[in-house]
C-alpha positions in Angstrom: -7.5 17.0 -8.1 -7.1 13.7 -6.3 -5.8 13.9 -2.8 -5.9 10.8 -0.5 -7.6 11.6 2.8 -8.8 9.8 5.9 -11.9 11.4 7.4 -14.2 11.0 10.4 -17.8 12.0 10.3 -20.2 12.2 13.1 -24.0 12.6 13.6 -25.6 15.7 14.9 -25.2 14.7 18.6 -21.6 13.3 18.1 -22.7 9.9 19.4 -21.8 7.9 16.3 -18.6 8.1 14.3 -17.8 6.9 10.8 -14.2 6.6 9.6 -13.5 6.5 5.8 -10.9 7.0 3.2 -11.2 8.8 -0.1 -9.3 10.5 -2.9 -11.8 13.3 -3.2 -12.9 14.6 0.2 -15.3 17.3 -1.0 -17.2 14.9 -3.2 -17.3 12.2 -0.6 -18.7 14.4 2.1 -21.2 15.8 -0.3 -22.3 12.2 -1.0 -22.7 11.5 2.8 -24.6 14.7 3.3 -27.0 13.9 0.5 -27.4 10.3 1.5 -25.9 9.1 -1.8 -23.9 6.5 0.2 -26.0 3.6 1.2 -25.3 1.8 4.4 -24.0 2.9 7.8 -23.5 6.6 7.2 -27.0 7.2 5.7 -28.7 4.9 8.2 -27.2 6.7 11.2 -27.1 10.3 9.7 -23.3 10.4 10.1 -22.6 13.3 7.7 -20.8 16.0 9.7 -17.1 16.2 8.9 -15.3 16.5 12.2 -11.8 15.4 11.3 -9.6 14.6 8.3 -5.9 14.0 7.5 -4.3 14.4 4.0 -1.8 11.9 2.7 0.6 11.8 -0.3 -0.5 8.4 -1.4 -3.6 6.2 -1.0 -1.6 3.3 0.5 -0.7 5.3 3.6 -4.2 6.7 3.9 -5.7 3.2 3.9 -3.2 2.1 6.6 -4.1 5.0 8.7 -7.9 4.4 8.3 -7.4 0.7 9.4 -5.5 1.8 12.5 -8.0 4.5 13.4 -10.9 1.9 13.1 -9.1 -0.2 15.8 -8.9 2.7 18.3 -11.2 2.9 21.2 -13.8 5.7 21.3 -11.9 7.9 23.8 -8.8 7.9 21.6 -10.9 9.0 18.6 -12.6 11.7 20.7 -9.3 13.1 21.8 -7.9 13.1 18.2 -10.9 15.0 17.0 -10.9 17.4 19.9 -7.3 18.3 19.3 -8.0 19.6 15.8 -11.7 20.5 16.2 -12.5 21.2 19.9 -16.1 22.2 19.2 -16.7 19.3 16.8 -18.0 21.8 14.2 -18.7 20.7 10.6 -15.5 21.2 8.7 -17.1 20.7 5.3 -17.9 24.4 4.7 -14.3 25.3 5.2 -13.3 23.0 2.3 -15.5 24.8 -0.2 
């Protein structure tokens, strides 16, 4: 089932963040974890799902992604900490 989502992944030490959008969150995070996605996320080992939001349509998900990418780091940290205070990997809870 397709479900538009914005997600934030982090590296093991939570020093680097990656913000993305997808219509299949489980598949996309699997790709990050298995380095099937070339570029930033595989280079910096940004494969721990720490935050996500679900949307009714891809247009709104993309708008949210663009807004989040413009946020400063402290705002992103606060957003993640509100939902996931320990910054644990949320991927296993999706399976």
